[in-house]
LONUFI-71508 format. One record per residue: y, x, z of N, C-alpha, C in turn. Coordinates in steps of 0.02 Angstrom, whole numbers, plus 32768, in hexadecimal, padded with zeros to 4 digits. Atoms other than C-alpha are relative to their C-alpha. Layout:
BEGIN
YXZYXZYXZ
...
! end
This chain:
BEGIN
7FD67FEF80373D0833FFEDDE803E80258019
7FC77FD77FEC3DA2346FEDDE803D7FEE7FD6
7FC0800780223E583459EDB38027803F800C
7FDB7FC27FF63EC134F4ED9580497FF57FF0
7FB88001800C3F7C34FBEDA9801680437FE7
7FEF7FC180203FCC357FED3C80338025802B
7FD47FD97FD5401435FEEDB5802180377FD7
7FE57FCA8028403036A6ED617FE77FFD7FB9
80177FFC8045402B36B8ECA58030802B7FD8
7FD57FDB802D406E3720EC17801C7FCF7FCE
7FE08033802A40EB36B7EBB77FFB80137FB6
80017FF7804840DF36A0EAFC804880067FE7
7FBD7FF8801C417736DDEA9D80087FCD7FC7
7FFE8038802F41A4363BEA43803380087FC8
7FCA7FFD8031423C3674E9E07FF0802B7FC4
800F7FD4803641E536EEE96C7FEB7FD97FC2
80118021803F41BD36C9E8B67FB47FF97FF7
804980038006410236E1E8D07FE27FDF803E
8021801C7FC540893683E9407FE28036802B
80207FCF7FD5404036DCE9D47FD47FDE8033
8030801C7FD23FB536C2EA50800380258042
80017FE17FBE3FB136E2EB0B7FC77FE38028
803580177FD53F2536D7EB88801E7FEF8045
7FE680127FBE3F4D3679EC287FE1802D8035
80187FD77FCA3F3E36E6ECC07FCC7FDA802A
803280207FD43EA636C3ED2C80197FFD8048
7FE380047FBD3F1736D9EDC580257FBE8006
7FE380437FFE3F34361FEDD67FEC7FDE8041
801280297FC63F3335A0EE607FC77FD27FEB
803B802680123E89354EEE5E7FED7FD08037
801480327FD03E5834ADEEB37FBC7FE27FED
8040801F800B3DAB3462EEC680057FB68010
800180487FF63D9233A7EEB47FB87FEB8008
8047800C7FF23CEE3380EF097FF47FB68011
801180457FF03C9732D9EF167FCA7FE47FD2
80338018802E3C2F32B8EE7B7FBC801F8011
80447FE87FF23B7332C8EE907FDB80187FC3
801F7FEA803E3B5032F7EDDB8037801D7FD4
7FD17FE0802D3BA43348ED46803B7FD37FEF
7FC5802480183C543315ED148005800D7FB5
80037FF880483C4E32F5EC5A80447FFB7FDE
7FBF8006801F3D0132C6EC3580347FEC8034
7FC980167FD53DAB32AFEC86803B7FF07FD4
7FC1800B80233E54326DEC5280377FF48033
7FC680087FD53F023269EC9C801D7FBB7FF8
7FD9803E80043F6831CFECC58035800A7FCA
7FD27FF780383FD831AFEC2D8048800E8014
7FBB7FF47FEC407A31B7EC918009801F8045
7FFD7FE27FBE405331F2ED427FDC80448000
80207FBF8006403432AFED3F7FD78015803D
80257FEF7FC33FE632ACEDED7FBA7FE28002
804080237FFE3F4F3241EDC17FD580107FC4
80307FFD80373EB3325FED5A7FBF7FDF8017
803D80237FF23E0B3209ED4E7FC580267FE0
803B7FDC80183D5C3252ED387FC57FD07FF7
803D8026800E3CBC320BECEF7FC4802D800E
80387FD67FEB3C183249ED377FBC7FDE7FF4
8045801880053B5D323AED227FE67FE28040
8016801D7FC03B553200EDD8800E7FB58004
7FF4804880053B81314FED9D803F7FEA8025
7FBF80127FE43C323155EDE18037801D7FD4
7FC47FDE80163CE13177EDA7802B800B803E
7FD67FF17FC63D5E31C6EE1D8047800D7FE8
7FBA7FF3800D3E1C31C4EE1C801880338034
7FEB7FC87FD53E6B3263EE63804C80078000
7FBA7FF17FF93F173290EEA38008804C8007
7FFC7FB77FFF3F453344EE7B802C801A8039
7FD57FEA7FC93FC7334AEF077FD8800C803F
80297FF97FC43F413336EF8C7FBB801D7FF1
80437FEB80193EA9336EEF247FC97FD2801A
8031802E7FE53E5232D4EF697FF37FC67FD0
8012803B80263DF63244EF1A80207FC38021
7FDF803B7FE23E5D31A6EF327FDB7FC07FF0
8028803B800E3DDF312EEEE77FBE80147FDE
80417FF7801F3D26312AEEBB7FE97FBC7FE8
8016803F801D3CE630A3EE467FB880097FE9
80467FFD80153C2B3085EE357FF77FDD7FBC
800F801D80423BEB3064ED857FB57FFA7FF7
8047801080083B44302FED3E7FD780397FE2
80277FCB80213B1530CCECDF801E80458008
7FE97FBB7FFF3B2B3187ECC8803980077FCE
7FC4800380293BDB319AEC87800B80417FD9
7FF77FC5802B3C06320EEBF6804480027FDE
7FBD7FFD801E3CB131DBEBB2802F7FD18024
7FD080267FDA3D513196EBF9804580077FE0
7FBB7FFC80173E04316CEBC8802B7FCF8028
7FD180297FDA3E9F3121EC19802D7FDD7FCD
7FD68025802F3F023099EBC1804880198001
7FBC7FE780023FB230C7EB87802F7FE08033
7FD6801F7FCE3FFE304AEC007FEC80118047
80167FE97FBE3F9E3098EC917FDB7FCC802A
801C80367FD83F512FF3ECC77FB37FFD8000
8049800780083E9D3008EC8D7FE080437FF1
80297FC6800E3E18308FEC8B7FC07FE87FDD
803F801080233D8A3084EC0D7FD080398009
80327FCD7FF63CE930E0EC307FC07FEC7FDC
803E800D80243C4E30EFEBC47FC78027801E
803A7FDE7FE43B9F311BEBFC7FCB80107FCB
80347FEA802E3B003161EBAE7FDA7FC77FDF
8020803B801D3AC030B1EB8C802F7FDB7FD0
7FCF801C802F3B583090EB1C80207FBF801A
7FDB80367FE03BA73017EB988046801B8011
7FBA7FEE7FEE3C66301FEBA6801A7FCE8031
7FE5802B7FCC3CB22FDAEC45804B800B8006
7FB77FFD7FFA3D6B2FB1EC5680127FF08049
7FF380037FB83DAA2FCEED07804B7FFB800D
7FBA80077FED3E4F2F93ED528014803D8029
7FED7FC27FE03EAA3032ED85801E7FF78046
7FE3800D7FBE3EFA2FDFEE1D7FCD7FE48031
8031801E7FD33E6E2F73EE657FBE80247FFF
803E7FD980093DE32FE7EE267FC37FD37FF6
8036802F800F3D7D2F4FEDF47FF77FF97FB5
800F800880473D272F31ED4F80217FC17FE4
7FE0803980213D8B2EC1ECD97FD67FE67FC7
802A801380393D102EC0EC487FCB80367FF6
80377FD1800F3C712F11EC0B7FE37FEF7FBD
801B800B80433C2D2F28EB5C7FC4802E7FF4
803B7FD980133B7F2F5EEB27800180077FB4
7FFF7FF480483B7D2FAEEA7B7FBB80137FE7
80417FF4801E3AE92FBBEA067FFE80407FD7
7FFD7FC080233B1B3066E9C5801480368032
7FEF7FC87FD63B363113EA0D804C80088004
7FB87FF97FF63BE63119EA56801080498012
7FED7FBB7FF33C3631C6EA4E804280038027
7FC180007FDC3CF031C0EA7780217FBC7FFC
7FDD80407FFB3D5E312EEAA9804A800C8009
7FB87FF77FF93E193115EA9F80257FBF7FEF
7FD1803480143EA23092EA9F802E801C7FCB
7FC97FEC802A3F253096EA18803F8004802B
7FC37FF57FD93FD730C1EA4E80207FC08017
7FE380407FEF400A300AEA517FD87FD98034
8029801E7FCB3F7F2FE0EACC7FE07FBC7FED
801B804180143F442F4BEA647FC080057FD7
80407FF680223EAC2F97EA0F7FD980378023
802B7FCF7FDF3E172FF8EA507FD0801C7FCB
80257FDE80343DBF3079E9E37FC38024801E
803C7FDB7FEC3D0F30C1E9F07FE680267FC3
80237FDC80343CBF314AE9887FB67FFE8010
804780087FF13C04313BE9727FD3802F7FD8
80317FD3801D3B663196E93F7FEE7FF27FB8
800C801180463B5F313EE897803980157FD2
7FC77FEA80283C01318DE85D80377FCC7FFA
7FCF803780053C6630EEE87A803480038037
7FCD800F7FCE3D0630C2E8D57FFF7FB5800B
800080477FF03CF7301CE92D80417FEF8024
7FBF80137FE43D9A2FC3E9567FFB7FBA801D
800080407FDD3DA92F37E9D680477FED8011
7FC080167FE53E3E2ECDEA058000800B804B
7FFC7FF87FB73E7D2EEAEAB5803A7FD6801A
803B7FFD7FD33E702E9CEB327FC67FD17FEE
8034803180113E052E1BEAD67FBD80207FF2
803C7FDB80113D872EA0EA9F7FD77FDE7FC9
801F801F803A3D632E42E9FF800080327FC6
80027FD180383D282EA8E96880357FF07FCC
7FCE800780353DB52EC4E8EC7FE5801D7FBF
80167FDE803C3D692F40E8757FD180398012
802B7FC67FFA3CE12FC2E85F800A802A7FC2
7FEF7FD580393D123055E7F17FCA80357FF8
802E7FCB800F3C9330C6E79E802880407FF4
7FD17FC880023CF43163E7C57FE080407FE6
80227FC280113C7331EDE7AC7FB67FF27FF0
8047800980103BC33201E7647FD180138039
80297FED7FC63B863247E80B80277FF38040
7FE6800F7FBD3BA9323DE8C5804B800B8006
7FB77FFC7FF53C613218E8E9800B80118049
80017FE47FBC3C853280E984803F7FF18028
7FC380047FD83D3B327EE9B980377FDA7FDC
7FC88026801C3DDB321AE9A1803E800F8029
7FBF7FF47FDE3E93323BE9CA80367FDA7FD9
7FC78022801D3F3331D8E9AC803D802E8003
7FC67FD580013FD3322EE97980377FE0802B
7FCE801A7FD14065321CE9F580337FD17FE0
7FCF802A802340D331C9E9717FE47FBB7FEF
801F8040800E4056313BE9597FF57FF17FB7
8007800A804740493155E89E7FB8800A7FE8
80447FEE80153F9B31A3E88E7FD08004803B
80327FE77FD33EF831BFE8E67FD1802C7FD8
802E7FD280213E793246E8BE7FBB7FFB801F
80447FFE7FE73DBC324DE8CD7FDF80417FE9
80287FC580113D4632E1E8CE7FB77FEF8001
80458015800A3C9232DAE8987FD0803B7FFC
80357FCE80083BEC3336E8907FFD801B7FB9
7FFE7FE680463C0C3349E7D4803480367FF7
7FCD7FCB7FFF3C9233CAE80480427FEB7FE1
7FC18019801B3D1C335CE7BD802C7FE18036
7FCF80247FD93DBA3321E81380227FCF7FD0
7FDF8032802A3DFD327FE7CB803D7FE38024
7FC1801A7FE63EAE323EE7E280097FB97FE8
7FFE8047800F3EC93182E7EA80457FE3800F
7FC380267FF43F613112E7D97FF17FCA8033
800E802F7FCA3F6A30ABE87980097FB87FE9
7FF1804580143FB63011E8277FD17FE77FC9
8029801580393F51300DE7867FB5800B800C
80467FEE7FF13EB03054E7D27FDC801B7FC3
801D7FDE803A3E9230BCE7368006804B800A
7FFF7FB77FFC3E693175E7298033801A7FCD
7FCD7FE6802D3EFE31D1E6E17FF280477FE9
80157FBE80173EB43280E6D97FCA801D802E
80347FDE7FD93E2832F2E7148010804A8004
7FF87FB97FF63E2933A2E7597FB9801E8001
80467FE9800A3D903408E7277FF7804B8008
80057FB87FFA3DAC34BAE75F7FCD80188034
80337FED7FCF3D2D34B8E7EE7FBA7FF97FE1
80458002801A3C7334D5E7CF7FCF7FDF8031
802C801B7FCD3C2B3490E872801B7FBD8019
7FE980417FE53C3333E5E8C8804180058028
7FBF7FFE7FE03CE433C0E9027FF97FE28046
800B80177FBB3CE233B3E9BF80407FF08026
7FC1800C7FDB3D9B33ACE9EF803B7FFE7FD1
7FC4800A80293E423374E9A7803D7FFA802D
7FC2800C7FDB3EF83373E9DE803B80007FD0
7FC1800380253F9E333DE990803780238029
7FC67FE37FDF403D339EE9B6802E7FC9801A
7FD580317FDF40C53348EA1D802A7FD77FCF
7FD7802380324128331AE9807FD67FDF7FCA
802C801F8031408F32DFE91E7FFC80257FBE
7FFE7FDD804040AC3362E8977FC5802E7FF3
80397FD28007401633D3E8B97FC27FE48020
804080157FE53F5E33B3E8D77FD3803D8008
802F7FC97FF33EEC3433E92A7FBA7FE48004
804780157FFD3E303424E9127FD5803D8009
802B7FC77FF13DA23490E94F7FB77FEB8006
8048800C80013CE534A2E9507FDD803F8017
80237FC17FF23C62352AE95D801880387FD3
7FE07FCC80273CC33587E8D8802A802B802E
7FDB7FD27FD43D19361FE922804A80027FED
7FB88006800A3DC635E0E8F680147FB7800B
7FE380437FF93E37354AE917802D7FF47FC4
7FD8801180393E8234F6E880803E7FD88016
7FC280257FF33F3934C0E88F801C7FEA7FBD
7FEC801C80413F6B344DE80180427FDA8005
7FC6802B8005400B33FAE7CA7FE87FB97FF1
801C804380043FE83341E7E280117FDE7FBE
7FEA8026803B404D32FEE74E7FE6801B7FBE
80187FE3803F40073376E6CC7FB680158003
80447FE77FFA3F6033B0E7127FFA804B7FF9
80027FB8800B3F903464E6F07FF680268041
800C7FD57FC63F5934EEE765804180248013
7FC67FDD7FE73FE9352EE7D07FEC80428020
80187FC57FDD3F8935A8E83E7FB57FFB800A
80477FFD7FED3ED935E0E8637FFC802D803E
80027FDB7FC23EC33614E9187FBA801D8009
80427FE07FFB3E353691E9277FE67FFD8048
802180047FBF3DB9367DE9B87FC1802B7FFD
803D7FD77FFD3D2836E8E9F37FC17FD58007
803A802C7FF23CB83650EA1480137FB87FEF
7FF28047800D3CA83594E9F880347FE48030
7FCB801E7FD83D39352CEA387FEB7FBD801C
8012803F7FDE3D1A34A2EAB880377FCC7FFD
7FCA80317FFB3DC53454EAC28042801F7FEA
7FBD7FEB80133E75345FEA7980317FCA8018
7FCE80307FE93F14340DEABB8046801D7FF5
7FBB7FEC80093FC9341AEA8180297FEF803E
7FCF800D7FCB40553425EB0180267FC07FEF
7FDF8040800F40AD337BEB13804780067FE6
7FBA7FFA8017415933C2EAE6800E803D7FD5
7FF37FC180244144346CEA917FC7800F7FCF
80357FEC803040E534BAE9FE7FD38035801E
802A7FD27FDA406B350AEA777FBA7FE18008
8044801B7FFF3FAE34F3EA687FD680258034
80307FE47FD03F36350DEAFA7FBA7FF47FE5
8045800A80163E7E3527EAD37FD08028802C
80347FDF7FD83DDD3557EB2B7FC180067FD6
803A7FF180293D4335A5EADE7FC1800A802B
80407FF67FDE3C8C35BFEB097FF9804A8010
80037FBA7FEC3C9C3662EB687FD3800B803C
802B7FFC7FC53C193640EBEC7FCF803A7FFC
80317FCA7FF83BB236D4EC29800780377FCC
7FF77FCB80313BFE3747EBA87FD67FF97FC3
802D800E80383B9636F5EB21801C801D7FBF
7FE17FE9803E3C133722EA98802A803E800A
7FD57FC77FF23C87379FEAEA7FF980128049
80117FEE7FBB3C4937F7EB86803D801B8026
7FC57FE57FDF3CF6383EEBAA802C7FCA801E
7FD780377FE73D403793EBCE7FDC7FD98036
801D80297FCC3D25372FEC6B7FFB7FB87FE9
8008804680103CE6367DEC5E803B7FD8801A
7FCB802C7FEA3D6735F4EC6C804580127FE7
7FC07FEC801A3DF03644EC0680207FC97FD5
7FDA802E802A3E7635D2EBBD8034802A7FDA
7FD07FDB80283EE23614EB2E80387FD17FEA
7FC78024801B3F8D35E0EAF08013801E7FBD
7FE97FEA80423FC235E9EA3A80447FE27FF4
7FBB80188007407D35DEEA1B801980057FB9
7FE18000804140D835AFE97D804B80068007
7FB87FFB7FFD418F35D1E95380207FBB8010
7FDF803E7FEB4209354FE99880127FD27FC7
7FEA80298038423E3515E8EC7FC77FE87FD4
803980168028418D34EBE8B180027FB47FF7
! end
């Protein structure tokens, strides 16, 4: 797998009244992180230490990496082929899910398993809430399953969507979480009441990625549609529509600015032969948004 540090780039002019998009320069510092014996399906950063991230692989291991040395500082063997992973907000635990729908909770310091849960449904994405006392899973039946943490006792199962519930994200303010589904809907949920407060329905394809802005006011969602929808969280209204030449794999807001990074399916010039594979774009909004 590769990690790219942003060396040269063309800056987005943030003070203008209109949004603008810039393509990150491909002249970047690139590091290779070698060690896994199979595909790396997901990674996540430590919630507070910017030098550490963890990867989940089909080789039945997870690996913790230090970006300062580009070396693996810990390898943890697991029972199955891993496909999803997340780090607890307090940084103490890593949860990893495998293809057999087993989620293992690993102590981030000792690298030993603290708990293991076998689920009877297809587990898609996993996440703690911001308070670190509940654990959420989206599943293939369109449900959100909520467990207490660390007890891992079922609290509630919510019928969130009529089809596969794919992704889940919590807003930084701790007020809402959002889910994306194969029904092309994004639903916004009140964290405390666990009720759906509104839906966003401007996409036509299964929602594969979500991200809240740093202030919790905007929600970006994307799919195989050739645009990214940016909505105002409190009203559901469309703020911007970011045009793309191909399906979008991932979106992520900057942690402190109204700046959205996104990556699309540009492999082998499938959609646009003039662009090289691996391009990351930045979409900037005015400072007073």
